[in-house]
C-alpha positions in Angstrom: 26.1 -37.4 5.2 29.2 -35.2 5.2 31.1 -34.8 8.4 30.5 -31.0 7.9 26.7 -30.8 8.0 25.6 -27.1 8.1 22.2 -25.6 7.9 21.6 -24.2 4.4 20.0 -20.9 3.8 18.9 -20.2 0.3 17.6 -16.9 -1.2 17.2 -15.4 -4.6 19.6 -12.5 -3.6 20.4 -10.5 -0.5 17.2 -10.2 1.5 17.5 -13.6 3.1 20.5 -12.3 4.9 18.2 -10.5 7.3 16.6 -13.9 8.1 20.0 -15.6 8.4 21.3 -12.8 10.6 18.5 -13.4 13.2 18.8 -17.2 12.9 22.5 -17.0 13.6 22.0 -14.6 16.6 19.6 -17.0 18.1 21.5 -20.2 17.3 25.2 -19.3 16.8 26.4 -22.8 17.7 25.5 -24.3 14.3 27.4 -24.3 11.1 25.8 -22.5 8.2 26.0 -22.0 4.4 24.2 -19.0 2.9 23.7 -19.2 -0.9 22.3 -16.2 -2.8 21.3 -16.6 -6.4 22.2 -13.0 -7.2 22.9 -13.7 -10.8 19.3 -14.4 -11.5 17.5 -12.1 -8.9 14.8 -11.0 -8.6 12.5 -14.0 -8.7 9.3 -12.1 -8.2 8.1 -11.7 -11.7 9.3 -15.1 -13.0 6.9 -18.1 -13.7 6.3 -21.0 -11.4 8.4 -23.3 -13.6 11.4 -20.9 -13.6 11.3 -20.2 -9.8 11.0 -24.0 -9.2 13.9 -24.7 -11.5 16.2 -22.0 -9.9 15.2 -23.0 -6.3 15.8 -26.7 -7.0 19.3 -26.0 -8.3 20.1 -24.0 -5.2 18.7 -26.7 -3.0 20.6 -29.4 -4.8 23.9 -27.5 -4.4 23.4 -27.0 -0.7 22.6 -30.7 -0.4 25.9 -31.4 -2.2 27.7 -29.4 0.6 26.3 -31.7 3.2 23.3 -29.7 4.4 20.6 -31.9 6.0 18.3 -29.0 6.5 17.6 -26.1 4.2 15.7 -22.9 4.8 14.3 -21.1 1.8 14.6 -17.5 3.0 12.7 -16.1 0.1 9.0 -15.4 0.0 8.7 -15.9 -3.8 10.6 -19.3 -3.7 8.6 -20.4 -0.6 5.3 -19.6 -2.5 6.2 -21.0 -5.9 8.7 -23.8 -5.3 8.7 -25.1 -1.7 5.6 -27.4 -1.9 6.7 -29.1 -5.1 10.2 -29.7 -3.6 8.8 -31.0 -0.4 6.1 -33.2 -1.8 7.5 -34.5 -5.1 11.3 -34.1 -5.0 12.5 -34.9 -1.5 10.6 -38.2 -1.1 12.3 -39.7 -4.2 15.8 -38.2 -3.8 16.6 -37.1 -0.3 13.9 -38.6 2.0 15.9 -38.1 5.1 16.5 -34.4 4.5 14.2 -31.4 4.9 13.6 -28.1 3.1 11.5 -25.5 4.9 10.1 -22.1 4.1 9.0 -18.8 5.5 5.3 -18.2 4.8 3.6 -20.7 7.0 5.6 -20.0 10.2 5.1 -16.3 9.6 1.3 -16.7 9.4 1.1 -19.1 12.4 3.0 -16.5 14.5 0.9 -13.5 13.4 -2.5 -14.9 14.6 -1.3 -14.8 18.2 -0.1 -11.2 18.0 -3.1 -9.2 16.7 -5.8 -7.9 19.0 -8.2 -6.7 16.4 -7.7 -9.7 14.0 -6.9 -7.1 11.3 -3.3 -7.2 10.0 -1.7 -5.3 7.3 1.0 -6.7 5.1 3.7 -4.8 3.3 5.5 -6.7 0.5 6.8 -6.6 -3.0 4.3 -6.6 -5.8 5.2 -10.2 -6.6 4.4 -11.3 -3.0 1.1 -9.4 -2.9 0.0 -10.6 -6.3 0.8 -14.2 -5.6 -1.8 -14.2 -2.8 0.4 -16.7 -0.9 -0.1 -15.2 2.5 -3.9 -15.0 1.9 -4.0 -18.7 1.1 -2.0 -19.6 4.2 -4.2 -17.3 6.3 -7.3 -19.4 5.2 -5.8 -22.5 6.7 -3.8 -21.3 9.6 -5.3 -18.0 10.7 -8.8 -18.0 9.4 -10.1 -15.3 11.8 -7.5 -12.8 10.7 -8.3 -10.3 8.0 -5.2 -9.5 5.9 -4.8 -6.1 4.2 -2.1 -6.2 1.6 -0.1 -3.3 0.3 2.6 -3.5 -2.4 5.6 -1.3 -1.6 7.7 -1.4 -4.9 10.2 1.2 -4.1 11.4 0.0 -0.6 13.7 -2.7 -1.9 15.5 -0.4 -4.3 16.0 2.1 -1.5 17.5 -0.6 0.8 19.8 -2.0 -1.8 21.0 1.6 -2.6 21.8 2.0 1.1 19.1 4.7 1.6 18.1 3.7 5.1 17.4 7.3 6.2 16.4 10.5 4.6 13.4 12.4 3.3 12.9 10.1 0.3 12.5 7.1 2.5 10.2 8.9 4.9 8.0 10.0 1.9 7.4 6.5 0.7 6.8 5.1 4.1 4.1 7.7 4.8 2.7 7.2 1.3 2.4 3.4 1.7 0.9 3.7 5.1 -1.7 6.1 4.0 -2.7 3.7 1.2 -2.8 0.9 3.8 -4.8 2.4 6.6 -7.5 3.7 4.3 -8.4 0.0 3.5 -9.3 -0.7 7.1 -9.0 1.5 10.2 -9.0 -1.4 12.5 -5.4 -2.5 11.6 -3.4 -3.0 14.7 -0.4 -4.9 13.3 1.8 -4.4 10.3 3.7 -7.4 8.9 6.9 -6.5 7.0 6.7 -9.4 4.5 9.8 -8.8 2.5 13.2 -9.9 3.7 14.7 -6.5 3.0 12.3 -4.6 5.2 13.8 -5.5 8.6 16.5 -3.0 7.9 13.7 -0.3 7.8 11.8 -1.4 10.8 13.2 1.2 13.2 12.4 4.0 10.7 8.9 2.7 10.1 8.2 2.5 13.8 9.1 6.2 14.2 6.7 7.2 11.4 3.6 5.0 12.0 1.1 5.6 14.8 2.4 4.3 18.1 -0.6 1.9 18.5 0.5 -0.1 15.4 2.6 -3.2 16.2 5.3 -3.8 13.6 6.6 -7.3 13.0 9.3 -8.4 10.6 9.8 -11.9 9.3 13.2 -12.4 10.8 11.7 -12.1 14.2 9.1 -14.8 13.4 11.1 -17.3 11.4 14.2 -17.6 13.6 12.3 -18.7 16.7 10.1 -21.0 14.6 13.2 -22.8 13.3 14.5 -23.1 16.9 11.2 -24.7 17.9 11.4 -27.0 14.9 14.8 -28.3 15.9 13.5 -28.9 19.4 10.6 -30.9 18.1 12.9 -32.9 15.7 16.0 -33.9 17.7 16.8 -36.5 15.1 17.5 -33.6 12.6 19.3 -31.4 15.2 21.7 -34.2 15.8 22.7 -34.2 12.1 23.8 -30.6 12.2 27.4 -29.8 13.1 28.1 -27.2 15.7 31.4 -25.5 14.9 29.8 -22.0 14.6 31.3 -21.7 11.1 29.6 -19.8 8.2 30.2 -19.7 4.4 28.7 -17.2 2.0 28.2 -18.2 -1.6 26.9 -16.2 -4.5 26.2 -16.9 -8.2 27.3 -13.3 -9.2 30.2 -11.0 -8.5 31.6 -11.4 -5.1 32.6 -7.8 -4.5 29.0 -6.7 -5.2 27.6 -9.3 -2.9 30.1 -8.5 -0.2 29.3 -4.8 -0.4 25.5 -5.3 0.1 26.0 -8.1 2.6 27.8 -5.7 4.9 24.6 -3.6 4.9 22.4 -6.6 5.7 24.7 -8.3 8.2 26.4 -5.4 9.8 29.8 -6.9 9.4 32.5 -7.6 6.9 31.6 -10.5 4.6 33.8 -12.5 2.2 31.9 -14.6 -0.3 32.7 -17.3 -2.8 31.3 -17.5 -6.3 29.8 -20.8 -7.4 27.9 -22.1 -10.4 24.6 -23.9 -10.1 24.0 -27.0 -12.3 20.6 -27.8 -13.9 18.6 -30.3 -11.9 16.1 -32.8 -13.3 13.6 -32.0 -10.6 10.4 -33.9 -11.7 9.3 -35.9 -14.7 6.0 -33.9 -14.8 6.5 -30.8 -12.6 3.3 -29.3 -11.4 2.3 -26.4 -9.1 1.4 -27.7 -5.6 -1.1 -25.3 -4.1 -0.4 -23.7 -0.8 -3.8 -25.1 0.3 -2.7 -28.6 -0.3 0.4 -28.3 1.9 0.1 -30.2 5.2 3.8 -30.2 6.3 4.9 -27.4 8.5 7.4 -25.1 6.9 10.1 -23.9 9.2 7.9 -24.4 12.2 
């Protein structure tokens, strides 16, 4: 293990920065490396095999930088690649290291926060169509009914810096109308896209006051802290210099510009190239239902 052993944060692009921001606020003592595969984003409409390949390359790079623990801060990669990496790749190559995801800790937290057991989910079309949250709900929150609503225009608005204005308000109202008509018992809205925490305050102002709004950054960061408490052997491997590096596979100036929006501070990134990884001899999709290991929690 390298003397410098940071926690790795991997995402297909920029959205994972909201997850990382909350993690770092909660646990500023650790060293971190954030890697955004911005050259190949978005992952949402790509095949299982492609997402697995891209994610494995990111994971391998972070391992090469000494990370003993990696958080996949991307719902698509968590849904399509995490289980294969955990169950087929790590045992053969890095049995002492861990790769954790976002969907399971989100679901486990949600079940304790709804009063009516009726939760709405806002996400990208890729997340909704994957049914990943539905599958996790079956195992870890079976009493909760999940109402899903794709919100395809929210991510472009965030990346354009449109965090206020009539256009944003129009789409928030539109998506909520499409959501609540599905079930009037909804009492909780889960923002299941890593871009959406930047819109939470605006959404809270528009939606009815009785609707509790939760974003994944609020759920995943505490879950990671609890994971490290339960696994002191892993916590001891992570160095505590409070340092942070930002890596991107695309243009640094573009990454730095959008990272300022997500992190609320000046960011200076480094451009890196990912190398192809021979992940599995016979890669196969590992169903969320088959997963027994906790992901980031």
